[in-house]
PDB file of N, H, CA, C and O in Angstrom:
ATOM      1  N   UNK A   1       0.846  -1.190   0.000  1.00  0.00           N
ATOM      2  CA  UNK A   1       0.000   0.000   0.000  1.00  0.00           C
ATOM      3  C   UNK A   1       0.879   1.236   0.000  1.00  0.00           C
ATOM      4  O   UNK A   1       1.885   1.305   0.706  1.00  0.00           O
ATOM      5  N   UNK A   2       0.492   2.181  -0.782  1.00  0.00           N
ATOM      6  H   UNK A   2      -0.326   2.125  -1.356  1.00  0.00           H
ATOM      7  CA  UNK A   2       1.180   3.462  -0.850  1.00  0.00           C
ATOM      8  C   UNK A   2       0.510   4.419   0.140  1.00  0.00           C
ATOM      9  O   UNK A   2      -0.594   4.904  -0.108  1.00  0.00           O
ATOM     10  N   UNK A   3       1.180   4.685   1.254  1.00  0.00           N
ATOM     11  H   UNK A   3       2.077   4.291   1.456  1.00  0.00           H
ATOM     12  CA  UNK A   3       0.603   5.523   2.320  1.00  0.00           C
ATOM     13  C   UNK A   3       0.202   6.905   1.807  1.00  0.00           C
ATOM     14  O   UNK A   3      -0.856   7.419   2.168  1.00  0.00           O
ATOM     15  N   UNK A   4       1.037   7.500   0.974  1.00  0.00           N
ATOM     16  H   UNK A   4       1.897   7.083   0.681  1.00  0.00           H
ATOM     17  CA  UNK A   4       0.736   8.842   0.457  1.00  0.00           C
ATOM     18  C   UNK A   4      -0.548   8.832  -0.370  1.00  0.00           C
ATOM     19  O   UNK A   4      -1.343   9.770  -0.311  1.00  0.00           O
ATOM     20  N   UNK A   5      -0.743   7.762  -1.140  1.00  0.00           N
ATOM     21  H   UNK A   5      -0.097   7.000  -1.188  1.00  0.00           H
ATOM     22  CA  UNK A   5      -1.945   7.676  -1.974  1.00  0.00           C
ATOM     23  C   UNK A   5      -3.190   7.505  -1.104  1.00  0.00           C
ATOM     24  O   UNK A   5      -4.223   8.121  -1.369  1.00  0.00           O
ATOM     25  N   UNK A   6      -3.094   6.676  -0.072  1.00  0.00           N
ATOM     26  H   UNK A   6      -2.255   6.176   0.143  1.00  0.00           H
ATOM     27  CA  UNK A   6      -4.223   6.482   0.846  1.00  0.00           C
ATOM     28  C   UNK A   6      -4.580   7.807   1.499  1.00  0.00           C
ATOM     29  O   UNK A   6      -5.756   8.166   1.554  1.00  0.00           O
ATOM     30  N   UNK A   7      -3.596   8.536   1.992  1.00  0.00           N
ATOM     31  H   UNK A   7      -2.641   8.244   1.947  1.00  0.00           H
ATOM     32  CA  UNK A   7      -3.839   9.822   2.648  1.00  0.00           C
ATOM     33  C   UNK A   7      -4.543  10.781   1.691  1.00  0.00           C
ATOM     34  O   UNK A   7      -5.520  11.431   2.064  1.00  0.00           O
ATOM     35  N   UNK A   8      -4.047  10.868   0.466  1.00  0.00           N
ATOM     36  H   UNK A   8      -3.253  10.340   0.163  1.00  0.00           H
ATOM     37  CA  UNK A   8      -4.641  11.762  -0.530  1.00  0.00           C
ATOM     38  C   UNK A   8      -6.068  11.329  -0.857  1.00  0.00           C
ATOM     39  O   UNK A   8      -6.962  12.166  -0.979  1.00  0.00           O
ATOM     40  N   UNK A   9      -6.279  10.019  -0.998  1.00  0.00           N
ATOM     41  H   UNK A   9      -5.552   9.339  -0.898  1.00  0.00           H
ATOM     42  CA  UNK A   9      -7.613   9.529  -1.364  1.00  0.00           C
ATOM     43  C   UNK A   9      -8.641   9.824  -0.279  1.00  0.00           C
ATOM     44  O   UNK A   9      -9.743  10.280  -0.585  1.00  0.00           O
ATOM     45  N   UNK A  10      -8.297   9.571   0.993  1.00  0.00           N
ATOM     46  H   UNK A  10      -7.402   9.201   1.241  1.00  0.00           H
ATOM     47  CA  UNK A  10      -9.316   9.802   2.024  1.00  0.00           C
ATOM     48  C   UNK A  10      -9.600  11.294   2.190  1.00  0.00           C
ATOM     49  O   UNK A  10     -10.731  11.681   2.486  1.00  0.00           O
ATOM     50  N   UNK A  11      -8.593  12.120   2.003  1.00  0.00           N
ATOM     51  H   UNK A  11      -7.674  11.805   1.762  1.00  0.00           H
ATOM     52  CA  UNK A  11      -8.819  13.573   2.079  1.00  0.00           C
ATOM     53  C   UNK A  11      -9.648  14.038   0.888  1.00  0.00           C
ATOM     54  O   UNK A  11     -10.612  14.785   1.052  1.00  0.00           O
ATOM     55  N   UNK A  12      -9.273  13.596  -0.312  1.00  0.00           N
ATOM     56  H   UNK A  12      -8.490  12.989  -0.445  1.00  0.00           H
ATOM     57  CA  UNK A  12     -10.009  14.011  -1.516  1.00  0.00           C
ATOM     58  C   UNK A  12     -11.462  13.543  -1.480  1.00  0.00           C
ATOM     59  O   UNK A  12     -12.368  14.297  -1.837  1.00  0.00           O
ATOM     60  N   UNK A  13     -11.685  12.309  -1.052  1.00  0.00           N
ATOM     61  H   UNK A  13     -10.949  11.696  -0.762  1.00  0.00           H
ATOM     62  CA  UNK A  13     -13.054  11.802  -0.964  1.00  0.00           C
ATOM     63  C   UNK A  13     -13.881  12.630   0.015  1.00  0.00           C
ATOM     64  O   UNK A  13     -15.031  12.969  -0.264  1.00  0.00           O
ATOM     65  N   UNK A  14     -13.290  12.951   1.156  1.00  0.00           N
ATOM     66  H   UNK A  14     -12.356  12.676   1.382  1.00  0.00           H
ATOM     67  CA  UNK A  14     -14.010  13.765   2.148  1.00  0.00           C
ATOM     68  C   UNK A  14     -14.364  15.125   1.560  1.00  0.00           C
ATOM     69  O   UNK A  14     -15.499  15.589   1.677  1.00  0.00           O
ATOM     70  N   UNK A  15     -13.384  15.754   0.931  1.00  0.00           N
ATOM     71  H   UNK A  15     -12.462  15.377   0.836  1.00  0.00           H
ATOM     72  CA  UNK A  15     -13.624  17.085   0.361  1.00  0.00           C
ATOM     73  C   UNK A  15     -14.617  17.029  -0.800  1.00  0.00           C
ATOM     74  O   UNK A  15     -15.460  17.916  -0.938  1.00  0.00           O
ATOM     75  N   UNK A  16     -14.521  15.991  -1.632  1.00  0.00           N
ATOM     76  H   UNK A  16     -13.836  15.270  -1.520  1.00  0.00           H
ATOM     77  CA  UNK A  16     -15.453  15.831  -2.758  1.00  0.00           C
ATOM     78  C   UNK A  16     -16.901  15.681  -2.276  1.00  0.00           C
ATOM     79  O   UNK A  16     -17.841  16.041  -2.983  1.00  0.00           O
ATOM     80  N   UNK A  17     -17.062  15.148  -1.070  1.00  0.00           N
ATOM     81  H   UNK A  17     -16.298  14.855  -0.495  1.00  0.00           H
ATOM     82  CA  UNK A  17     -18.400  14.967  -0.502  1.00  0.00           C
ATOM     83  C   UNK A  17     -18.782  16.123   0.435  1.00  0.00           C
ATOM     84  O   UNK A  17     -19.772  16.048   1.163  1.00  0.00           O
ATOM     85  N   UNK A  18     -17.986  17.179   0.399  1.00  0.00           N
ATOM     86  H   UNK A  18     -17.182  17.240  -0.192  1.00  0.00           H
ATOM     87  CA  UNK A  18     -18.245  18.376   1.217  1.00  0.00           C
ATOM     88  C   UNK A  18     -18.480  18.039   2.686  1.00  0.00           C
ATOM     89  O   UNK A  18     -19.409  18.541   3.320  1.00  0.00           O
ATOM     90  N   UNK A  19     -17.616  17.180   3.205  1.00  0.00           N
ATOM     91  H   UNK A  19     -16.861  16.772   2.690  1.00  0.00           H
ATOM     92  CA  UNK A  19     -17.725  16.788   4.608  1.00  0.00           C
ATOM     93  C   UNK A  19     -16.530  17.342   5.382  1.00  0.00           C
ATOM     94  O   UNK A  19     -15.436  17.505   4.841  1.00  0.00           O
ATOM     95  N   UNK A  20     -16.771  17.623   6.655  1.00  0.00           N
ATOM     96  H   UNK A  20     -17.659  17.490   7.094  1.00  0.00           H
ATOM     97  CA  UNK A  20     -15.682  18.038   7.538  1.00  0.00           C
ATOM     98  C   UNK A  20     -15.047  16.798   8.155  1.00  0.00           C
ATOM     99  O   UNK A  20     -15.607  15.703   8.105  1.00  0.00           O
ATOM    100  N   UNK A  21     -13.878  16.991   8.731  1.00  0.00           N
ATOM    101  H   UNK A  21     -13.423  17.881   8.772  1.00  0.00           H
ATOM    102  CA  UNK A  21     -13.251  15.877   9.449  1.00  0.00           C
ATOM    103  C   UNK A  21     -14.144  15.414  10.598  1.00  0.00           C
ATOM    104  O   UNK A  21     -14.223  14.218  10.877  1.00  0.00           O
ATOM    105  N   UNK A  22     -14.800  16.333  11.250  1.00  0.00           N
ATOM    106  H   UNK A  22     -14.735  17.304  11.023  1.00  0.00           H
ATOM    107  CA  UNK A  22     -15.693  15.982  12.368  1.00  0.00           C
ATOM    108  C   UNK A  22     -16.860  15.121  11.906  1.00  0.00           C
ATOM    109  O   UNK A  22     -17.245  14.170  12.586  1.00  0.00           O
ATOM    110  N   UNK A  23     -17.419  15.457  10.754  1.00  0.00           N
ATOM    111  H   UNK A  23     -17.106  16.230  10.202  1.00  0.00           H
ATOM    112  CA  UNK A  23     -18.545  14.669  10.222  1.00  0.00           C
ATOM    113  C   UNK A  23     -18.108  13.247   9.891  1.00  0.00           C
ATOM    114  O   UNK A  23     -18.822  12.290  10.193  1.00  0.00           O
ATOM    115  N   UNK A  24     -16.949  13.105   9.275  1.00  0.00           N
ATOM    116  H   UNK A  24     -16.369  13.882   9.030  1.00  0.00           H
ATOM    117  CA  UNK A  24     -16.450  11.763   8.955  1.00  0.00           C
ATOM    118  C   UNK A  24     -16.121  11.019  10.245  1.00  0.00           C
ATOM    119  O   UNK A  24     -16.422   9.832  10.373  1.00  0.00           O
ATOM    120  N   UNK A  25     -15.514  11.702  11.185  1.00  0.00           N
ATOM    121  H   UNK A  25     -15.270  12.666  11.081  1.00  0.00           H
ATOM    122  CA  UNK A  25     -15.193  11.081  12.475  1.00  0.00           C
ATOM    123  C   UNK A  25     -16.448  10.554  13.164  1.00  0.00           C
ATOM    124  O   UNK A  25     -16.420   9.478  13.763  1.00  0.00           O
ATOM    125  N   UNK A  26     -17.551  11.302  13.085  1.00  0.00           N
ATOM    126  H   UNK A  26     -17.574  12.176  12.598  1.00  0.00           H
ATOM    127  CA  UNK A  26     -18.820  10.844  13.669  1.00  0.00           C
ATOM    128  C   UNK A  26     -19.283   9.550  13.021  1.00  0.00           C
ATOM    129  O   UNK A  26     -19.745   8.642  13.713  1.00  0.00           O
ATOM    130  N   UNK A  27     -19.167   9.455  11.711  1.00  0.00           N
ATOM    131  H   UNK A  27     -18.792  10.193  11.149  1.00  0.00           H
ATOM    132  CA  UNK A  27     -19.549   8.226  11.000  1.00  0.00           C
ATOM    133  C   UNK A  27     -18.690   7.052  11.468  1.00  0.00           C
ATOM    134  O   UNK A  27     -19.177   5.930  11.609  1.00  0.00           O
ATOM    135  N   UNK A  28     -17.411   7.326  11.706  1.00  0.00           N
ATOM    136  H   UNK A  28     -17.016   8.238  11.592  1.00  0.00           H
ATOM    137  CA  UNK A  28     -16.477   6.275  12.120  1.00  0.00           C
ATOM    138  C   UNK A  28     -16.524   5.998  13.622  1.00  0.00           C
ATOM    139  O   UNK A  28     -15.851   5.089  14.108  1.00  0.00           O
ATOM    140  N   UNK A  29     -17.318   6.782  14.357  1.00  0.00           N
ATOM    141  H   UNK A  29     -17.864   7.520  13.962  1.00  0.00           H
ATOM    142  CA  UNK A  29     -17.397   6.662  15.816  1.00  0.00           C
ATOM    143  C   UNK A  29     -16.021   6.844  16.451  1.00  0.00           C
ATOM    144  O   UNK A  29     -15.598   6.066  17.307  1.00  0.00           O
ATOM    145  N   UNK A  30     -15.340   7.892  16.003  1.00  0.00           N
ATOM    146  H   UNK A  30     -15.684   8.523  15.308  1.00  0.00           H
ATOM    147  CA  UNK A  30     -14.043   8.245  16.558  1.00  0.00           C
ATOM    148  C   UNK A  30     -13.999   9.762  16.712  1.00  0.00           C
ATOM    149  O   UNK A  30     -14.967  10.449  16.388  1.00  0.00           O
ATOM    150  N   UNK A  31     -12.899  10.274  17.197  1.00  0.00           N
ATOM    151  H   UNK A  31     -12.113   9.716  17.461  1.00  0.00           H
ATOM    152  CA  UNK A  31     -12.779  11.724  17.380  1.00  0.00           C
ATOM    153  C   UNK A  31     -12.253  12.396  16.117  1.00  0.00           C
ATOM    154  O   UNK A  31     -11.635  11.756  15.265  1.00  0.00           O
ATOM    155  N   UNK A  32     -12.509  13.688  16.014  1.00  0.00           N
ATOM    156  H   UNK A  32     -13.011  14.207  16.706  1.00  0.00           H
ATOM    157  CA  UNK A  32     -11.971  14.451  14.886  1.00  0.00           C
ATOM    158  C   UNK A  32     -10.449  14.418  14.926  1.00  0.00           C
ATOM    159  O   UNK A  32      -9.801  14.343  13.881  1.00  0.00           O
ATOM    160  N   UNK A  33      -9.882  14.472  16.110  1.00  0.00           N
ATOM    161  H   UNK A  33     -10.408  14.533  16.958  1.00  0.00           H
ATOM    162  CA  UNK A  33      -8.421  14.441  16.259  1.00  0.00           C
ATOM    163  C   UNK A  33      -7.842  13.150  15.688  1.00  0.00           C
ATOM    164  O   UNK A  33      -6.833  13.175  14.982  1.00  0.00           O
ATOM    165  N   UNK A  34      -8.482  12.024  15.994  1.00  0.00           N
ATOM    166  H   UNK A  34      -9.301  12.004  16.567  1.00  0.00           H
ATOM    167  CA  UNK A  34      -7.984  10.745  15.482  1.00  0.00           C
ATOM    168  C   UNK A  34      -8.138  10.685  13.966  1.00  0.00           C
ATOM    169  O   UNK A  34      -7.234  10.230  13.265  1.00  0.00           O
ATOM    170  N   UNK A  35      -9.281  11.144  13.458  1.00  0.00           N
ATOM    171  H   UNK A  35     -10.016  11.514  14.027  1.00  0.00           H
ATOM    172  CA  UNK A  35      -9.459  11.126  12.003  1.00  0.00           C
ATOM    173  C   UNK A  35      -8.409  12.012  11.325  1.00  0.00           C
ATOM    174  O   UNK A  35      -7.870  11.641  10.282  1.00  0.00           O
ATOM    175  N   UNK A  36      -8.119  13.158  11.900  1.00  0.00           N
ATOM    176  H   UNK A  36      -8.557  13.459  12.747  1.00  0.00           H
ATOM    177  CA  UNK A  36      -7.090  14.049  11.343  1.00  0.00           C
ATOM    178  C   UNK A  36      -5.748  13.331  11.305  1.00  0.00           C
ATOM    179  O   UNK A  36      -4.963  13.533  10.378  1.00  0.00           O
ATOM    180  N   UNK A  37      -5.480  12.507  12.291  1.00  0.00           N
ATOM    181  H   UNK A  37      -6.117  12.343  13.044  1.00  0.00           H
ATOM    182  CA  UNK A  37      -4.217  11.739  12.311  1.00  0.00           C
ATOM    183  C   UNK A  37      -4.177  10.738  11.152  1.00  0.00           C
ATOM    184  O   UNK A  37      -3.106  10.483  10.601  1.00  0.00           O
ATOM    185  N   UNK A  38      -5.316  10.174  10.779  1.00  0.00           N
ATOM    186  H   UNK A  38      -6.186  10.382  11.226  1.00  0.00           H
ATOM    187  CA  UNK A  38      -5.355   9.288   9.608  1.00  0.00           C
ATOM    188  C   UNK A  38      -5.005  10.079   8.353  1.00  0.00           C
ATOM    189  O   UNK A  38      -4.219   9.622   7.523  1.00  0.00           O
ATOM    190  N   UNK A  39      -5.591  11.268   8.219  1.00  0.00           N
ATOM    191  H   UNK A  39      -6.230  11.639   8.893  1.00  0.00           H
ATOM    192  CA  UNK A  39      -5.344  12.084   7.017  1.00  0.00           C
ATOM    193  C   UNK A  39      -3.904  12.590   6.943  1.00  0.00           C
ATOM    194  O   UNK A  39      -3.399  12.870   5.856  1.00  0.00           O
ATOM    195  N   UNK A  40      -3.252  12.704   8.083  1.00  0.00           N
ATOM    196  H   UNK A  40      -3.662  12.476   8.966  1.00  0.00           H
ATOM    197  CA  UNK A  40      -1.844  13.122   8.093  1.00  0.00           C
ATOM    198  C   UNK A  40      -0.891  11.942   7.978  1.00  0.00           C
ATOM    199  O   UNK A  40       0.300  12.121   7.726  1.00  0.00           O
ATOM    200  N   UNK A  41      -1.413  10.745   8.160  1.00  0.00           N
ATOM    201  H   UNK A  41      -2.381  10.599   8.365  1.00  0.00           H
ATOM    202  CA  UNK A  41      -0.555   9.564   8.118  1.00  0.00           C
ATOM    203  C   UNK A  41       0.137   9.291   9.432  1.00  0.00           C
ATOM    204  O   UNK A  41       1.062   8.481   9.489  1.00  0.00           O
ATOM    205  N   UNK A  42      -0.299   9.959  10.499  1.00  0.00           N
ATOM    206  H   UNK A  42      -1.051  10.617  10.452  1.00  0.00           H
ATOM    207  CA  UNK A  42       0.304   9.761  11.813  1.00  0.00           C
ATOM    208  C   UNK A  42      -0.170   8.456  12.453  1.00  0.00           C
ATOM    209  O   UNK A  42       0.544   7.871  13.267  1.00  0.00           O
ATOM    210  N   UNK A  43      -1.367   7.999  12.090  1.00  0.00           N
ATOM    211  H   UNK A  43      -1.947   8.474  11.428  1.00  0.00           H
ATOM    212  CA  UNK A  43      -1.915   6.723  12.564  1.00  0.00           C
ATOM    213  C   UNK A  43      -2.396   5.924  11.365  1.00  0.00           C
ATOM    214  O   UNK A  43      -2.853   6.481  10.367  1.00  0.00           O
ATOM    215  N   UNK A  44      -2.285   4.602  11.485  1.00  0.00           N
ATOM    216  H   UNK A  44      -1.914   4.150  12.295  1.00  0.00           H
ATOM    217  CA  UNK A  44      -2.809   3.739  10.429  1.00  0.00           C
ATOM    218  C   UNK A  44      -4.322   3.631  10.562  1.00  0.00           C
ATOM    219  O   UNK A  44      -4.873   3.615  11.662  1.00  0.00           O
ATOM    220  N   UNK A  45      -4.970   3.558   9.414  1.00  0.00           N
ATOM    221  H   UNK A  45      -4.522   3.571   8.520  1.00  0.00           H
ATOM    222  CA  UNK A  45      -6.420   3.445   9.354  1.00  0.00           C
ATOM    223  C   UNK A  45      -6.823   2.002   9.682  1.00  0.00           C
ATOM    224  O   UNK A  45      -6.418   1.078   8.976  1.00  0.00           O
ATOM    225  N   UNK A  46      -7.624   1.793  10.754  1.00  0.00           N
ATOM    226  H   UNK A  46      -7.954   2.544  11.327  1.00  0.00           H
ATOM    227  CA  UNK A  46      -8.067   0.430  11.077  1.00  0.00           C
ATOM    228  C   UNK A  46      -8.992  -0.120   9.979  1.00  0.00           C
ATOM    229  O   UNK A  46      -9.661   0.636   9.275  1.00  0.00           O
ATOM    230  N   UNK A  47      -9.012  -1.429   9.855  1.00  0.00           N
ATOM    231  H   UNK A  47      -8.468  -2.043  10.426  1.00  0.00           H
ATOM    232  CA  UNK A  47      -9.842  -2.089   8.837  1.00  0.00           C
ATOM    233  C   UNK A  47     -11.308  -1.688   8.979  1.00  0.00           C
ATOM    234  O   UNK A  47     -11.977  -1.439   7.976  1.00  0.00           O
ATOM    235  N   UNK A  48     -11.813  -1.622  10.200  1.00  0.00           N
ATOM    236  H   UNK A  48     -11.269  -1.825  11.015  1.00  0.00           H
ATOM    237  CA  UNK A  48     -13.233  -1.274  10.398  1.00  0.00           C
ATOM    238  C   UNK A  48     -13.514   0.130   9.876  1.00  0.00           C
ATOM    239  O   UNK A  48     -14.615   0.393   9.390  1.00  0.00           O
ATOM    240  N   UNK A  49     -12.552   1.028   9.964  1.00  0.00           N
ATOM    241  H   UNK A  49     -11.658   0.814  10.358  1.00  0.00           H
ATOM    242  CA  UNK A  49     -12.738   2.379   9.447  1.00  0.00           C
ATOM    243  C   UNK A  49     -12.610   2.401   7.927  1.00  0.00           C
ATOM    244  O   UNK A  49     -13.304   3.165   7.256  1.00  0.00           O
ATOM    245  N   UNK A  50     -11.736   1.575   7.388  1.00  0.00           N
ATOM    246  H   UNK A  50     -11.172   0.954   7.933  1.00  0.00           H
ATOM    247  CA  UNK A  50     -11.621   1.453   5.930  1.00  0.00           C
ATOM    248  C   UNK A  50     -12.959   0.990   5.352  1.00  0.00           C
ATOM    249  O   UNK A  50     -13.440   1.550   4.367  1.00  0.00           O
ATOM    250  N   UNK A  51     -13.551  -0.020   5.959  1.00  0.00           N
ATOM    251  H   UNK A  51     -13.161  -0.475   6.759  1.00  0.00           H
ATOM    252  CA  UNK A  51     -14.843  -0.539   5.494  1.00  0.00           C
ATOM    253  C   UNK A  51     -15.920   0.535   5.596  1.00  0.00           C
ATOM    254  O   UNK A  51     -16.723   0.704   4.679  1.00  0.00           O
ATOM    255  N   UNK A  52     -15.936   1.259   6.715  1.00  0.00           N
ATOM    256  H   UNK A  52     -15.284   1.122   7.460  1.00  0.00           H
ATOM    257  CA  UNK A  52     -16.930   2.324   6.894  1.00  0.00           C
ATOM    258  C   UNK A  52     -16.762   3.425   5.842  1.00  0.00           C
ATOM    259  O   UNK A  52     -17.754   3.949   5.337  1.00  0.00           O
ATOM    260  N   UNK A  53     -15.519   3.778   5.507  1.00  0.00           N
ATOM    261  H   UNK A  53     -14.713   3.352   5.917  1.00  0.00           H
ATOM    262  CA  UNK A  53     -15.278   4.797   4.477  1.00  0.00           C
ATOM    263  C   UNK A  53     -15.719   4.302   3.101  1.00  0.00           C
ATOM    264  O   UNK A  53     -16.274   5.071   2.316  1.00  0.00           O
ATOM    265  N   UNK A  54     -15.478   3.036   2.804  1.00  0.00           N
ATOM    266  H   UNK A  54     -15.027   2.411   3.441  1.00  0.00           H
ATOM    267  CA  UNK A  54     -15.940   2.455   1.536  1.00  0.00           C
ATOM    268  C   UNK A  54     -17.454   2.567   1.422  1.00  0.00           C
ATOM    269  O   UNK A  54     -17.980   2.936   0.372  1.00  0.00           O
ATOM    270  N   UNK A  55     -18.147   2.248   2.506  1.00  0.00           N
ATOM    271  H   UNK A  55     -17.719   1.949   3.358  1.00  0.00           H
ATOM    272  CA  UNK A  55     -19.612   2.335   2.512  1.00  0.00           C
ATOM    273  C   UNK A  55     -20.086   3.781   2.426  1.00  0.00           C
ATOM    274  O   UNK A  55     -21.051   4.076   1.720  1.00  0.00           O
ATOM    275  N   UNK A  56     -19.427   4.666   3.125  1.00  0.00           N
ATOM    276  H   UNK A  56     -18.644   4.427   3.698  1.00  0.00           H
ATOM    277  CA  UNK A  56     -19.808   6.079   3.132  1.00  0.00           C
ATOM    278  C   UNK A  56     -19.674   6.696   1.744  1.00  0.00           C
ATOM    279  O   UNK A  56     -20.573   7.397   1.280  1.00  0.00           O
ATOM    280  N   UNK A  57     -18.546   6.430   1.084  1.00  0.00           N
ATOM    281  H   UNK A  57     -17.815   5.860   1.461  1.00  0.00           H
ATOM    282  CA  UNK A  57     -18.259   7.068  -0.196  1.00  0.00           C
ATOM    283  C   UNK A  57     -18.632   6.206  -1.407  1.00  0.00           C
ATOM    284  O   UNK A  57     -18.502   6.654  -2.547  1.00  0.00           O
ATOM    285  N   UNK A  58     -19.090   4.987  -1.171  1.00  0.00           N
ATOM    286  H   UNK A  58     -19.196   4.623  -0.245  1.00  0.00           H
ATOM    287  CA  UNK A  58     -19.481   4.064  -2.240  1.00  0.00           C
ATOM    288  C   UNK A  58     -18.315   3.810  -3.201  1.00  0.00           C
ATOM    289  O   UNK A  58     -18.449   3.917  -4.420  1.00  0.00           O
ATOM    290  N   UNK A  59     -17.168   3.468  -2.604  1.00  0.00           N
ATOM    291  H   UNK A  59     -17.060   3.381  -1.614  1.00  0.00           H
ATOM    292  CA  UNK A  59     -15.978   3.123  -3.392  1.00  0.00           C
ATOM    293  C   UNK A  59     -15.406   1.811  -2.855  1.00  0.00           C
ATOM    294  O   UNK A  59     -15.761   1.360  -1.766  1.00  0.00           O
ATOM    295  N   UNK A  60     -14.519   1.213  -3.639  1.00  0.00           N
ATOM    296  H   UNK A  60     -14.231   1.579  -4.524  1.00  0.00           H
ATOM    297  CA  UNK A  60     -13.888  -0.039  -3.207  1.00  0.00           C
ATOM    298  C   UNK A  60     -12.713   0.243  -2.275  1.00  0.00           C
ATOM    299  O   UNK A  60     -12.146   1.335  -2.277  1.00  0.00           O
ATOM    300  N   UNK A  61     -12.366  -0.753  -1.490  1.00  0.00           N
ATOM    301  H   UNK A  61     -12.827  -1.640  -1.489  1.00  0.00           H
ATOM    302  CA  UNK A  61     -11.188  -0.620  -0.634  1.00  0.00           C
ATOM    303  C   UNK A  61      -9.925  -0.507  -1.486  1.00  0.00           C
ATOM    304  O   UNK A  61      -8.989   0.200  -1.112  1.00  0.00           O
ATOM    305  N   UNK A  62      -9.891  -1.195  -2.624  1.00  0.00           N
ATOM    306  H   UNK A  62     -10.651  -1.769  -2.928  1.00  0.00           H
ATOM    307  CA  UNK A  62      -8.734  -1.083  -3.520  1.00  0.00           C
ATOM    308  C   UNK A  62      -8.534   0.359  -3.966  1.00  0.00           C
ATOM    309  O   UNK A  62      -7.398   0.813  -4.101  1.00  0.00           O
ATOM    310  N   UNK A  63      -9.621   1.080  -4.196  1.00  0.00           N
ATOM    311  H   UNK A  63     -10.544   0.711  -4.087  1.00  0.00           H
ATOM    312  CA  UNK A  63      -9.512   2.482  -4.599  1.00  0.00           C
ATOM    313  C   UNK A  63      -8.908   3.312  -3.466  1.00  0.00           C
ATOM    314  O   UNK A  63      -7.960   4.065  -3.689  1.00  0.00           O
ATOM    315  N   UNK A  64      -9.444   3.182  -2.269  1.00  0.00           N
ATOM    316  H   UNK A  64     -10.214   2.570  -2.088  1.00  0.00           H
ATOM    317  CA  UNK A  64      -8.930   3.959  -1.135  1.00  0.00           C
ATOM    318  C   UNK A  64      -7.471   3.613  -0.854  1.00  0.00           C
ATOM    319  O   UNK A  64      -6.674   4.495  -0.534  1.00  0.00           O
ATOM    320  N   UNK A  65      -7.121   2.340  -0.971  1.00  0.00           N
ATOM    321  H   UNK A  65      -7.769   1.624  -1.231  1.00  0.00           H
ATOM    322  CA  UNK A  65      -5.754   1.916  -0.701  1.00  0.00           C
ATOM    323  C   UNK A  65      -4.774   2.252  -1.820  1.00  0.00           C
ATOM    324  O   UNK A  65      -3.565   2.074  -1.673  1.00  0.00           O
ATOM    325  N   UNK A  66      -5.300   2.735  -2.930  1.00  0.00           N
ATOM    326  H   UNK A  66      -6.282   2.879  -3.051  1.00  0.00           H
ATOM    327  CA  UNK A  66      -4.422   3.110  -4.041  1.00  0.00           C
ATOM    328  C   UNK A  66      -4.002   1.947  -4.909  1.00  0.00           C
ATOM    329  O   UNK A  66      -3.047   2.054  -5.678  1.00  0.00           O
ATOM    330  N   UNK A  67      -4.712   0.827  -4.791  1.00  0.00           N
ATOM    331  H   UNK A  67      -5.488   0.739  -4.166  1.00  0.00           H
ATOM    332  CA  UNK A  67      -4.397  -0.363  -5.595  1.00  0.00           C
ATOM    333  C   UNK A  67      -5.103  -0.347  -6.943  1.00  0.00           C
ATOM    334  O   UNK A  67      -4.761  -1.110  -7.847  1.00  0.00           O
ATOM    335  N   UNK A  68      -6.094   0.533  -7.068  1.00  0.00           N
ATOM    336  H   UNK A  68      -6.372   1.153  -6.334  1.00  0.00           H
ATOM    337  CA  UNK A  68      -6.855   0.651  -8.310  1.00  0.00           C
ATOM    338  C   UNK A  68      -7.307   2.101  -8.463  1.00  0.00           C
ATOM    339  O   UNK A  68      -7.477   2.823  -7.481  1.00  0.00           O
ATOM    340  N   UNK A  69      -7.496   2.503  -9.698  1.00  0.00           N
ATOM    341  H   UNK A  69      -7.358   1.917 -10.496  1.00  0.00           H
ATOM    342  CA  UNK A  69      -8.038   3.838  -9.973  1.00  0.00           C
ATOM    343  C   UNK A  69      -9.540   3.782 -10.242  1.00  0.00           C
ATOM    344  O   UNK A  69     -10.176   4.814 -10.457  1.00  0.00           O
ATOM    345  N   UNK A  70     -10.102   2.576 -10.230  1.00  0.00           N
ATOM    346  H   UNK A  70      -9.585   1.738 -10.056  1.00  0.00           H
ATOM    347  CA  UNK A  70     -11.540   2.393 -10.424  1.00  0.00           C
ATOM    348  C   UNK A  70     -12.209   2.519  -9.069  1.00  0.00           C
ATOM    349  O   UNK A  70     -11.842   1.826  -8.120  1.00  0.00           O
ATOM    350  N   UNK A  71     -13.188   3.400  -8.981  1.00  0.00           N
ATOM    351  H   UNK A  71     -13.486   3.963  -9.752  1.00  0.00           H
ATOM    352  CA  UNK A  71     -13.838   3.643  -7.690  1.00  0.00           C
ATOM    353  C   UNK A  71     -14.688   2.475  -7.215  1.00  0.00           C
ATOM    354  O   UNK A  71     -14.835   2.276  -6.009  1.00  0.00           O
ATOM    355  N   UNK A  72     -15.249   1.700  -8.134  1.00  0.00           N
ATOM    356  H   UNK A  72     -15.129   1.862  -9.113  1.00  0.00           H
ATOM    357  CA  UNK A  72     -16.111   0.569  -7.755  1.00  0.00           C
ATOM    358  C   UNK A  72     -15.477  -0.746  -8.078  1.00  0.00           C
ATOM    359  O   UNK A  72     -16.068  -1.796  -7.823  1.00  0.00           O
TER     360      UNK A  72
END
């Protein structure tokens, strides 16, 4: 996995959906501070949060992880 690509993808997806870090954090049942750490690459994204982001944005995990450029 390319960490830089994952960081860019989760930030871009959030911004494309006009969501704040706090709003995404609420969906993930975590704090805004922790979600911000994911976007900075300071903490690794747990699998349960990866799945929740896939469901939220209607994209594949391969897309978020940077393994594919196809969203579905």
